N, C-alpha and C positions, 0 to 999 in steps of 0.2 A: 584454370582460369579460363584460356582459351575455347575449351570446350563448352563449357558453362555459358560462356558469349553466342557460341555457336547453336546451343540448344536452345536458347531463348527466342535467338533469330528465326530457328527454324518455326519454332512455337507459336511466334507471329505470324511467319508465313501460313501456316498450318489453318491460323485461326483465318485469316485473310481469304485463304481459299475455299475455305467452310462456309463463307460467307457469300462468297461468290456464287458457290454450289447451292446454296440455301436461296438464292435469288433466282438463279435458273428455274429451282423445281416451282417456284412460285410462278412462273412466267410460263411453265411447261401446265402446269394445273390452271391455270387463267385461261390457257388456248385451249384445252381440253373442254370447259367448261362454255368458252364461245363456242366451240365445234358443235359442242352438245344441242346449242340453240340453233345453229344454221340448220343442222340435220333434221331436227323437229319440223322447223320452218319447212324446208325442203319437202317433208312427206306431206304435210300440212297443202302447201301448194299443187303438189302431185296430185293427192286426192281432188282440189279444187280442179285443176285440169280435168280431169276425168269425168268428175263431172258434169263440167260445161261441155264435153264432146259428146256428152248421152243429150244432151237439149237439142231439139230444132229450130232453125234459124231463127224463125220467129217467137222464140221464148223470151218471157219479161226475164230479165235480170239485173238485181239491185245490186249496188255497193253501198256501205255502211261507211258513212261521212261524218264522225263525229256522233250525234244520236240520232241522226237523220238516212233515212235510207233512199239513195237516187237512183233513179232508174239509168240503166247503162247499155248500151249497144253489147250484143253477146262478140260481135267481133272483136271489138276493144276491150272487153273482158279477157277474152281468151290470149290475145296481145299480151295486156298488161301480166297475165298469170305468166304466160312465158317467159317475159323480161324477168321476172321477180326468178323464176327457176335459174334461168342462167345469171343471173346477179350472185344469186346464192351459191351457185355450182361454184362458179369463180372465187369465191371469198372461200368456199370450202379448200378449193384446191389452193388457194395462197395460203392459209391456215395451216393445210400437210405441209408446204415448205417450208414454212415458218418453224413447225413443229421440227420436223428433220432436224434443222439448225439447230434449234435448241439443246435437241436431245444429243446432238454431236458434240456439240459444247458441253453441255452436263457430261458427258462423257472422257472428254479430255480433262474436265478439272476432278472427277472422281480420280482418272489415274495420276494427277499431280497431288491430290491428296493422299493417295497412296504412299507413293513414292515420296513426300515427306515426313509420313510416319512410320517408314521403313528408316531413313536417314537417323528421326529421333532413338528409333528403338536402339538402331547400330550405335549411335553415340552414348545412351544409356548402358548398354551392354557393356561397353568400352569402359565406362565412368566405373561399374560395377568391379569389373576386373582389376583395375588399379587402385 
């Protein structure tokens, strides 16, 4: 009777840990998607910065605001793109830290699930012998 209760308890623990592990995996996946978007944006902004660096100081630069092209100062455009690159780089760094934390949590949940599975197998093996 005691081993049956212990087995049910372990199976409940296993289910809880497996659900937590699943949530962590979804968060990691979401983190990867956001990181991918930021990486693409970073590449685009770096390309824009290279293009702006090729321009002469008196060149006309336009910024798309809604459906309208608005003339913008080259130095201002340069500063805006650099700020955007700085922001995106900081976000990527933050996402990397967050991803590392999530992966550490995922690894600890995986080991917890494996330990519970081993306990269940041990209990079931003991039941089979008796």
